[in-house]
C-alpha positions as CSV (number, residue, x, y, z in Angstrom):
1,M,79.6,-11.2,-17.8
2,H,78.0,-13.4,-20.5
3,D,78.7,-13.1,-24.2
4,I,75.0,-13.5,-25.0
5,V,71.8,-13.5,-22.9
6,I,68.8,-15.0,-24.7
7,I,65.3,-14.0,-23.8
8,G,62.9,-16.9,-24.4
9,A,63.4,-20.7,-24.1
10,G,61.4,-21.7,-27.1
11,P,62.9,-23.6,-30.0
12,L,64.6,-20.5,-31.4
13,G,66.0,-19.5,-28.0
14,L,67.4,-23.0,-27.6
15,A,68.8,-22.9,-31.1
16,C,70.6,-19.6,-30.3
17,G,72.0,-21.1,-27.1
18,I,73.3,-24.1,-29.1
19,A,74.9,-21.8,-31.7
20,A,76.5,-19.6,-29.1
21,K,77.9,-22.5,-27.1
22,R,79.3,-24.3,-30.2
23,A,81.0,-21.0,-31.2
24,G,82.7,-20.7,-27.8
25,L,80.5,-17.9,-26.5
26,S,79.1,-18.0,-23.0
27,H,75.3,-17.9,-22.9
28,L,72.4,-17.7,-20.5
29,I,68.7,-18.3,-21.5
30,L,66.0,-16.5,-19.5
31,E,62.4,-17.7,-19.7
32,K,59.4,-16.3,-18.0
33,G,57.6,-19.7,-18.0
34,A,58.3,-23.3,-18.7
35,L,60.8,-24.7,-21.2
36,V,59.2,-24.3,-24.7
37,H,56.4,-22.5,-22.8
38,S,54.2,-22.1,-25.9
39,F,54.2,-25.8,-26.6
40,V,53.0,-26.4,-23.1
41,G,49.9,-24.3,-23.9
42,Y,49.1,-26.1,-27.2
43,P,46.1,-28.5,-27.4
44,T,46.8,-31.7,-25.5
45,D,46.6,-34.0,-28.6
46,L,48.0,-31.5,-31.1
47,E,49.6,-33.0,-34.2
48,F,52.1,-30.7,-35.9
49,F,51.7,-29.8,-39.5
50,S,55.5,-30.0,-40.0
51,T,57.4,-33.2,-40.3
52,P,60.0,-33.9,-37.5
53,E,63.1,-32.9,-39.5
54,L,61.7,-29.4,-39.9
55,L,61.4,-29.0,-36.1
56,E,64.9,-30.1,-35.4
57,I,67.5,-27.7,-33.9
58,G,71.2,-28.1,-33.5
59,G,71.3,-31.0,-36.0
60,I,69.9,-33.3,-33.3
61,P,67.5,-35.9,-34.8
62,F,63.8,-35.7,-33.9
63,T,62.4,-39.2,-33.9
64,T,58.6,-39.9,-33.8
65,R,56.3,-42.9,-34.0
66,H,54.2,-41.1,-36.6
67,Y,54.7,-39.3,-39.9
68,K,54.2,-36.0,-38.0
69,P,55.0,-35.5,-34.4
70,V,52.5,-34.7,-31.6
71,R,52.8,-32.2,-28.8
72,A,54.1,-34.6,-26.2
73,E,56.9,-35.8,-28.5
74,A,57.9,-32.2,-29.2
75,L,58.0,-31.3,-25.5
76,E,60.2,-34.3,-24.8
77,Y,62.5,-33.6,-27.8
78,Y,63.3,-30.0,-26.8
79,R,63.8,-31.1,-23.2
80,H,66.2,-33.7,-24.4
81,V,68.0,-31.1,-26.6
82,A,68.4,-28.7,-23.7
83,R,69.8,-31.5,-21.5
84,V,72.3,-33.1,-24.0
85,E,73.6,-29.6,-25.1
86,D,73.9,-28.6,-21.4
87,L,72.3,-25.3,-22.0
88,R,72.3,-22.7,-19.2
89,I,68.6,-21.9,-18.7
90,R,66.7,-20.1,-15.9
91,L,63.0,-20.8,-16.0
92,Y,60.1,-18.8,-14.5
93,E,62.3,-15.7,-14.5
94,R,60.7,-12.8,-16.4
95,V,63.0,-10.1,-17.9
96,L,61.8,-6.6,-16.8
97,E,64.4,-4.3,-18.3
98,I,67.4,-4.2,-20.5
99,G,69.8,-1.4,-19.6
100,G,73.2,-0.4,-20.8
101,E,74.6,-0.8,-24.3
102,V,76.4,-3.2,-26.5
103,G,79.3,-4.7,-24.6
104,G,77.8,-3.9,-21.3
105,F,74.0,-4.7,-21.1
106,R,72.3,-5.0,-17.7
107,I,69.4,-7.5,-17.8
108,Q,67.1,-7.0,-14.9
109,T,64.6,-9.9,-14.1
110,G,62.2,-10.4,-11.2
111,K,64.9,-12.5,-9.5
112,G,68.2,-10.9,-10.3
113,L,70.5,-8.8,-12.5
114,Y,72.7,-10.2,-15.3
115,H,75.4,-8.7,-17.4
116,S,75.9,-9.5,-21.0
117,R,77.8,-8.2,-24.1
118,H,74.8,-9.0,-26.4
119,V,71.1,-9.8,-26.1
120,V,68.9,-12.0,-28.3
121,I,65.1,-11.6,-28.1
122,A,63.3,-14.8,-29.1
123,T,60.0,-14.4,-27.3
124,G,57.5,-15.5,-30.0
125,F,53.9,-14.4,-29.8
126,F,51.7,-17.1,-28.3
127,D,51.3,-15.4,-24.9
128,C,49.5,-12.4,-26.3
129,P,46.1,-13.2,-27.9
130,N,44.4,-10.7,-30.1
131,P,41.6,-9.2,-28.0
132,L,37.9,-9.1,-28.9
133,D,37.4,-5.6,-27.6
134,V,33.7,-6.1,-26.8
135,R,31.7,-5.8,-23.6
136,G,32.1,-9.1,-21.7
137,S,35.3,-10.2,-23.4
138,D,37.0,-10.2,-20.0
139,L,34.6,-12.8,-18.5
140,S,36.1,-16.1,-17.3
141,K,34.0,-18.0,-19.9
142,V,36.1,-16.4,-22.7
143,I,39.1,-18.6,-23.6
144,H,41.9,-17.9,-26.0
145,Y,43.7,-21.2,-25.7
146,Y,42.1,-24.5,-26.6
147,K,43.5,-27.5,-24.8
148,E,40.9,-30.4,-25.0
149,P,37.2,-30.9,-25.3
150,F,36.1,-33.0,-22.4
151,A,35.1,-30.2,-20.0
152,Y,32.6,-28.8,-22.6
153,A,30.4,-31.9,-23.3
154,Q,26.7,-30.9,-23.2
155,Q,27.7,-27.2,-23.2
156,K,26.7,-24.5,-25.6
157,V,30.0,-23.4,-27.1
158,A,30.8,-20.6,-29.6
159,V,34.1,-20.7,-31.5
160,I,35.2,-17.4,-33.0
161,G,37.5,-17.6,-36.1
162,A,37.9,-19.2,-39.4
163,K,41.5,-20.5,-39.5
164,N,43.2,-23.7,-38.4
165,S,42.9,-23.3,-34.7
166,A,39.2,-22.4,-34.8
167,A,38.4,-25.1,-37.3
168,K,40.1,-27.9,-35.3
169,A,38.6,-26.7,-32.0
170,A,35.1,-26.6,-33.5
171,L,35.4,-30.1,-34.9
172,D,36.9,-31.5,-31.7
173,L,34.3,-29.9,-29.4
174,Y,31.5,-31.1,-31.7
175,R,32.8,-34.7,-31.7
176,H,33.0,-34.7,-27.9
177,G,29.5,-33.7,-27.2
178,A,29.4,-29.9,-27.2
179,E,26.8,-27.9,-29.1
180,V,29.0,-25.7,-31.3
181,S,28.3,-22.4,-33.1
182,L,31.0,-21.0,-35.3
183,V,31.3,-17.2,-35.7
184,I,33.1,-16.1,-38.9
185,R,33.8,-12.5,-39.9
186,G,34.2,-13.3,-43.6
187,A,32.2,-15.2,-46.2
188,E,33.7,-18.6,-45.7
189,I,36.2,-20.9,-43.9
190,S,39.7,-19.6,-44.6
191,D,41.6,-21.1,-47.5
192,K,44.5,-21.4,-45.1
193,V,42.8,-24.2,-43.2
194,K,44.6,-27.5,-43.9
195,Y,43.1,-29.4,-46.9
196,W,42.0,-32.4,-44.8
197,I,40.3,-30.2,-42.1
198,K,38.4,-27.7,-44.3
199,P,36.0,-30.1,-46.1
200,D,35.3,-31.9,-42.8
201,L,34.2,-28.7,-41.2
202,E,32.2,-27.5,-44.2
203,N,30.4,-30.9,-44.3
204,R,29.5,-30.6,-40.6
205,I,28.2,-27.1,-41.3
206,Q,26.2,-28.2,-44.3
207,E,24.5,-31.1,-42.4
208,G,23.7,-28.7,-39.5
209,A,25.8,-30.4,-36.9
210,I,27.7,-27.2,-36.4
211,Q,25.9,-23.9,-36.8
212,A,27.9,-21.3,-38.7
213,Y,27.3,-17.5,-38.8
214,Y,29.1,-15.9,-41.7
215,H,29.7,-12.2,-42.1
216,S,29.1,-12.0,-38.4
217,T,30.8,-10.3,-35.4
218,V,30.5,-10.6,-31.6
219,Q,28.7,-7.5,-30.1
220,E,28.5,-8.5,-26.5
221,I,29.2,-11.5,-24.2
222,T,27.2,-12.1,-21.0
223,E,27.3,-15.0,-18.5
224,R,24.4,-16.8,-20.3
225,H,24.3,-15.3,-23.8
226,L,26.3,-14.2,-26.8
227,A,25.1,-11.3,-29.0
228,L,26.1,-11.4,-32.7
229,Q,25.7,-8.9,-35.5
230,T,24.8,-10.9,-38.6
231,P,23.5,-10.0,-42.1
232,A,20.0,-10.8,-40.7
233,G,20.4,-8.4,-37.8
234,E,21.2,-9.1,-34.2
235,V,21.2,-12.7,-33.1
236,V,21.3,-13.7,-29.4
237,L,22.5,-17.2,-28.6
238,E,22.3,-19.1,-25.4
239,N,26.0,-19.7,-24.5
240,D,28.1,-21.3,-21.8
241,W,31.6,-20.8,-23.3
242,V,33.4,-18.7,-25.9
243,F,36.6,-19.8,-27.6
244,A,38.1,-16.7,-29.1
245,M,40.5,-18.2,-31.6
246,T,41.4,-14.8,-33.0
247,G,45.2,-15.3,-33.3
248,Y,48.1,-14.0,-31.3
249,R,50.7,-11.2,-31.5
250,P,54.1,-10.3,-30.1
251,D,54.2,-8.4,-26.9
252,F,54.8,-5.0,-28.5
253,E,54.7,-3.1,-25.2
254,M,57.6,-5.3,-23.9
255,L,59.6,-4.8,-27.1
256,R,59.2,-1.1,-26.8
257,Q,60.3,-1.2,-23.1
258,F,63.4,-3.1,-24.4
259,G,64.2,-0.1,-26.7
260,L,63.1,-1.6,-30.0
261,A,61.6,0.5,-32.8
262,F,59.2,-0.5,-35.5
263,E,58.7,-0.1,-39.2
264,P,56.2,2.5,-40.3
265,D,53.7,-0.1,-41.5
266,V,50.5,-1.6,-40.4
267,W,52.2,-4.8,-39.4
268,Q,54.3,-3.3,-36.5
269,T,57.4,-5.1,-37.8
270,P,60.3,-4.6,-35.5
271,I,63.2,-2.9,-37.3
272,H,66.1,-5.3,-37.9
273,N,68.8,-6.0,-40.3
274,R,67.7,-9.0,-42.4
275,A,71.2,-10.1,-42.9
276,T,72.3,-10.1,-39.3
277,M,69.0,-10.0,-37.3
278,E,70.3,-7.0,-35.3
279,S,67.6,-4.6,-34.2
280,N,67.7,-0.8,-34.2
281,R,69.4,-1.1,-30.7
282,A,73.0,-2.0,-31.3
283,G,73.8,-5.4,-29.8
284,V,70.2,-6.5,-29.4
285,Y,69.1,-9.2,-31.9
286,L,65.8,-10.7,-32.9
287,A,65.2,-14.4,-33.6
288,G,62.1,-16.3,-34.8
289,V,58.5,-15.4,-35.2
290,V,58.8,-12.1,-33.3
291,C,60.6,-10.7,-36.3
292,G,57.3,-10.6,-38.3
293,G,55.3,-8.3,-36.1
294,L,51.6,-8.9,-36.8
295,R,52.5,-11.1,-39.8
296,T,52.6,-14.2,-37.6
297,N,52.5,-16.4,-40.7
298,V,55.9,-15.3,-42.0
299,W,58.3,-17.0,-39.7
300,F,58.1,-20.6,-38.3
301,I,60.6,-22.9,-36.6
302,E,61.5,-24.5,-40.0
303,N,62.5,-21.2,-41.8
304,S,63.8,-19.2,-38.8
305,R,66.3,-21.7,-37.4
306,I,68.9,-20.0,-39.5
307,H,68.6,-16.9,-37.4
308,A,70.7,-18.5,-34.7
309,D,73.7,-18.9,-36.9
310,M,73.2,-15.5,-38.5
311,I,73.3,-13.8,-35.1
312,V,76.3,-15.7,-33.8
313,T,78.2,-15.1,-37.1
314,D,77.6,-11.3,-36.8
315,I,78.7,-11.2,-33.2
316,L,81.9,-13.1,-34.0
317,Q,82.7,-10.9,-37.0
318,K,82.2,-7.7,-35.0
319,S,84.3,-9.1,-32.1
320,S,87.2,-9.9,-34.5
321,L,87.1,-6.3,-35.7
322,A,87.0,-4.8,-32.3
């Protein structure tokens, strides 16, 4: 019987494991993929917007050769943290069901059954892209995760979206030989795009190096073409690849299977106590970006690291009263 089983081995799952261990609580972290699985899926040469101290967990220093860390450094940092803290982690083991109740949960995975007094869900949202919901969106040419540009040189590529991920992908693809079209639902590039990226992209659009379609939506995707609805009517583009940088969302179906309920709002915010991070299901806690529902811009590593200590403090206080 574990004191805490943590679902998700991202930065917040690791932080919860560290907090539990330092408080004398036994823990187990279950992860359906690799360690810090979301970071593995990030663009190869990604540079974080945050400085290294904002990505630190457990008070372990994050050193970098640059002002801001890159993906490879972050992957190595969290691997190092998991090793030096001797965290108990089982990778590539998906949680299928959480049965029982506080003090006696049964966590069923694809590989075994575990028992725990408490459960922490720190699953993030990066594995669930927002769908396009148009004909052809299931074709293999439609990609929701941008890694690197080299496979798309001399290809006709459409990037859908107007925020940071779309802006960076469009610029990177253009600078490595792709013919890039940018499809934007609104009237302009989002103001949320970082200040050094936005003017670069706008200048490339103005000079005609990247073709932008504003107030436009995708109507259909075929193997060779992309149909858009634009203010000028339907436009059909020759197209080899579509990068649908339409954002991501928590796995709501999984959260419901785990017995979680949601606020009656459009954001599908999981119900939880903001002071303790306990969900509507007693003994089941939430940590990290999953707490925001569709508002994926509310919680980040830097402002949700406190969830780990909040959860462990609540567990210890309730245990002392039992």
